Backbone as JSON Lines, residues from 0, in Angstrom:
{"i":0,"aa":"M","n":[0.95,-1.3,0.07],"ca":[-0.07,-0.21,0.0],"c":[0.92,1.22,-0.02]}
{"i":1,"aa":"K","n":[0.71,2.4,-0.94],"ca":[1.11,3.23,-0.77],"c":[0.88,4.68,-0.05]}
{"i":2,"aa":"I","n":[1.71,4.69,0.49],"ca":[1.3,6.31,1.22],"c":[1.29,7.7,1.02]}
{"i":3,"aa":"M","n":[0.31,7.85,1.27],"ca":[-0.02,9.53,0.48],"c":[1.34,10.73,0.94]}
{"i":4,"aa":"N","n":[1.57,11.43,-0.04],"ca":[3.17,12.68,0.22],"c":[1.82,13.64,1.19]}
{"i":5,"aa":"K","n":[2.72,14.17,1.98],"ca":[2.02,15.33,2.73],"c":[0.86,16.3,2.42]}
{"i":6,"aa":"P","n":[1.14,16.83,1.36],"ca":[0.27,17.55,0.68],"c":[-0.67,17.08,-0.17]}
{"i":7,"aa":"A","n":[-0.81,16.17,-0.38],"ca":[-1.71,15.54,-0.68],"c":[-2.79,15.01,0.51]}
{"i":8,"aa":"M","n":[-1.76,14.31,1.57],"ca":[-2.81,14.03,2.68],"c":[-3.38,15.12,3.83]}
{"i":9,"aa":"L","n":[-2.3,16.14,3.51],"ca":[-3.2,17.24,4.11],"c":[-4.35,18.19,3.62]}
{"i":10,"aa":"T","n":[-4.15,18.1,2.26],"ca":[-5.56,18.6,1.6],"c":[-6.47,17.83,1.49]}
{"i":11,"aa":"T","n":[-6.23,16.25,1.45],"ca":[-7.6,15.67,2.04],"c":[-8.23,15.3,2.9]}
{"i":12,"aa":"L","n":[-7.25,15.86,4.23],"ca":[-7.94,15.98,5.85],"c":[-8.55,17.65,5.9]}
{"i":13,"aa":"A","n":[-8.03,18.77,5.21],"ca":[-8.54,19.8,5.08],"c":[-10.22,19.43,4.55]}
{"i":14,"aa":"I","n":[-10.39,18.88,3.23],"ca":[-11.68,18.85,2.29],"c":[-12.66,18.02,3.53]}
{"i":15,"aa":"A","n":[-11.72,16.97,4.43],"ca":[-13.03,16.16,5.38],"c":[-13.29,16.37,6.16]}
{"i":16,"aa":"T","n":[-12.48,17.63,7.0],"ca":[-12.28,18.34,7.77],"c":[-13.88,19.15,7.44]}
{"i":17,"aa":"V","n":[-13.51,20.1,6.66],"ca":[-14.93,21.02,5.98],"c":[-16.06,20.37,6.22]}
{"i":18,"aa":"A","n":[-15.99,19.36,5.36],"ca":[-17.3,18.45,4.76],"c":[-17.98,18.56,6.23]}
{"i":19,"aa":"V","n":[-17.13,17.78,6.84],"ca":[-18.06,17.18,8.31],"c":[-18.53,18.47,8.92]}
{"i":20,"aa":"L","n":[-17.78,19.57,8.92],"ca":[-18.14,20.73,9.7],"c":[-19.22,21.7,9.06]}
{"i":21,"aa":"G","n":[-19.66,21.28,8.18],"ca":[-20.47,21.97,6.99],"c":[-21.89,21.13,6.99]}
{"i":22,"aa":"M","n":[-21.79,19.63,7.64],"ca":[-23.07,18.92,7.28],"c":[-23.42,19.38,8.8]}
{"i":23,"aa":"T","n":[-22.51,19.41,10.03],"ca":[-22.96,19.19,11.46],"c":[-23.31,20.5,11.49]}
{"i":24,"aa":"G","n":[-22.42,21.91,10.84],"ca":[-23.1,23.17,11.47],"c":[-24.4,23.86,10.61]}
{"i":25,"aa":"C","n":[-24.52,23.51,9.38],"ca":[-25.42,23.7,8.87],"c":[-27.52,23.29,9.37]}
{"i":26,"aa":"Y","n":[-27.01,22.06,10.16],"ca":[-28.39,21.33,10.86],"c":[-29.01,22.53,12.11]}
{"i":27,"aa":"T","n":[-30.39,22.83,11.55],"ca":[-30.89,23.27,12.75],"c":[-32.34,22.9,12.87]}
{"i":28,"aa":"S","n":[-32.93,23.12,13.72],"ca":[-34.57,22.73,14.1],"c":[-35.01,23.91,13.35]}
{"i":29,"aa":"E","n":[-36.11,23.94,13.36],"ca":[-37.25,24.6,13.25],"c":[-37.45,25.67,14.33]}
{"i":30,"aa":"H","n":[-37.69,24.95,15.63],"ca":[-37.54,25.95,17.23],"c":[-36.04,26.41,17.0]}
{"i":31,"aa":"D","n":[-35.38,25.74,16.67],"ca":[-33.69,26.79,17.09],"c":[-33.61,28.0,16.32]}
{"i":32,"aa":"H","n":[-34.63,28.11,14.79],"ca":[-34.5,29.05,13.93],"c":[-34.67,30.01,15.19]}
{"i":33,"aa":"S","n":[-36.06,29.77,15.41],"ca":[-37.05,30.55,16.39],"c":[-36.67,31.08,17.57]}
{"i":34,"aa":"S","n":[-35.6,30.27,18.4],"ca":[-35.23,30.37,19.39],"c":[-33.92,32.42,19.18]}
{"i":35,"aa":"H","n":[-34.14,32.64,18.03],"ca":[-32.94,33.65,18.39],"c":[-33.88,35.13,18.04]}
{"i":36,"aa":"A","n":[-35.18,34.9,17.8],"ca":[-36.1,35.93,17.72],"c":[-37.62,36.02,19.06]}
{"i":37,"aa":"H","n":[-37.0,35.53,20.09],"ca":[-37.96,35.96,20.51],"c":[-38.6,36.88,21.04]}
{"i":38,"aa":"K","n":[-39.91,37.21,20.83],"ca":[-40.79,37.89,20.97],"c":[-41.73,37.69,22.57]}
{"i":39,"aa":"Y","n":[-42.42,39.25,22.75],"ca":[-42.88,39.08,24.25],"c":[-44.04,39.85,24.23]}
{"i":40,"aa":"P","n":[-44.87,39.69,23.51],"ca":[-46.02,40.71,23.61],"c":[-47.0,40.61,24.57]}
{"i":41,"aa":"C","n":[-48.01,41.79,24.6],"ca":[-48.89,41.6,25.75],"c":[-50.31,41.31,25.08]}
{"i":42,"aa":"S","n":[-51.38,40.79,25.58],"ca":[-52.09,39.51,25.5],"c":[-53.28,40.54,25.24]}
{"i":43,"aa":"M","n":[-53.06,41.93,25.58],"ca":[-54.1,42.74,25.68],"c":[-53.87,43.93,24.77]}
{"i":44,"aa":"H","n":[-52.83,44.22,24.52],"ca":[-52.53,45.22,23.7],"c":[-50.94,44.71,22.74]}
{"i":45,"aa":"P","n":[-51.57,44.37,21.54],"ca":[-50.95,43.71,20.63],"c":[-49.8,44.77,19.71]}
{"i":46,"aa":"D","n":[-50.3,45.74,20.22],"ca":[-48.84,46.79,19.84],"c":[-47.92,46.66,20.22]}
{"i":47,"aa":"V","n":[-48.27,46.19,21.33],"ca":[-47.14,46.24,22.7],"c":[-46.43,44.68,22.88]}
{"i":48,"aa":"V","n":[-44.59,44.97,21.93],"ca":[-43.99,44.03,22.29],"c":[-42.58,44.84,22.53]}
{"i":49,"aa":"Q","n":[-42.23,43.24,22.88],"ca":[-41.06,43.75,23.51],"c":[-39.73,42.57,23.48]}
{"i":50,"aa":"D","n":[-38.2,42.69,23.7],"ca":[-37.74,41.09,22.96],"c":[-37.41,40.73,24.22]}
{"i":51,"aa":"K","n":[-37.82,41.23,25.74],"ca":[-37.64,40.07,26.83],"c":[-38.97,40.52,27.76]}
{"i":52,"aa":"A","n":[-38.7,39.58,28.16],"ca":[-39.95,39.67,29.4],"c":[-39.91,40.5,30.33]}
{"i":53,"aa":"G","n":[-41.6,40.7,31.03],"ca":[-41.62,42.11,31.51],"c":[-43.03,42.04,31.87]}
{"i":54,"aa":"K","n":[-43.37,43.24,31.83],"ca":[-44.55,43.44,32.23],"c":[-44.93,45.19,31.26]}
{"i":55,"aa":"C","n":[-46.19,44.65,30.79],"ca":[-47.07,45.47,29.71],"c":[-47.05,47.18,30.2]}
{"i":56,"aa":"P","n":[-46.33,48.28,29.49],"ca":[-46.28,49.59,30.33],"c":[-47.82,50.11,30.34]}
{"i":57,"aa":"K","n":[-48.84,49.2,29.48],"ca":[-50.48,49.98,29.55],"c":[-51.18,49.34,30.59]}
{"i":58,"aa":"C","n":[-51.03,48.24,30.68],"ca":[-51.97,47.64,31.34],"c":[-51.11,46.45,32.95]}
{"i":59,"aa":"G","n":[-49.86,46.55,32.4],"ca":[-49.14,45.53,33.67],"c":[-49.37,44.44,33.67]}
{"i":60,"aa":"M","n":[-49.63,43.51,32.48],"ca":[-50.21,42.42,32.25],"c":[-48.87,41.9,32.35]}
{"i":61,"aa":"D","n":[-48.08,40.58,32.52],"ca":[-47.27,39.83,32.07],"c":[-46.92,39.81,30.55]}
{"i":62,"aa":"L","n":[-46.22,40.08,30.01],"ca":[-45.67,39.64,28.58],"c":[-45.83,38.48,28.51]}
{"i":63,"aa":"T","n":[-45.8,37.87,27.44],"ca":[-46.2,36.28,27.18],"c":[-44.87,36.21,26.09]}
{"i":64,"aa":"E","n":[-44.2,35.1,26.18],"ca":[-43.36,34.4,24.89],"c":[-44.09,33.96,23.85]}
{"i":65,"aa":"K","n":[-43.53,34.73,22.7],"ca":[-44.6,33.89,21.65],"c":[-43.01,34.24,20.17]}
{"i":66,"aa":"Q","n":[-42.69,32.87,19.86],"ca":[-41.37,32.79,18.7],"c":[-41.99,33.14,17.42]}
């Protein structure tokens, strides 16, 4: 069995690494996509939407998470 020369072996290793990282890094479920865009609207005032949990400034109700 012939052993590959060093540049060819490094190239093959680099291509394999990029392929593996590409396949694992691109997979995200639908839930993962929405986890970056959490919104917290007021159930009584749909015009009140914040990016973090808290209270509605108009009525004081808890804002509910909506993805």
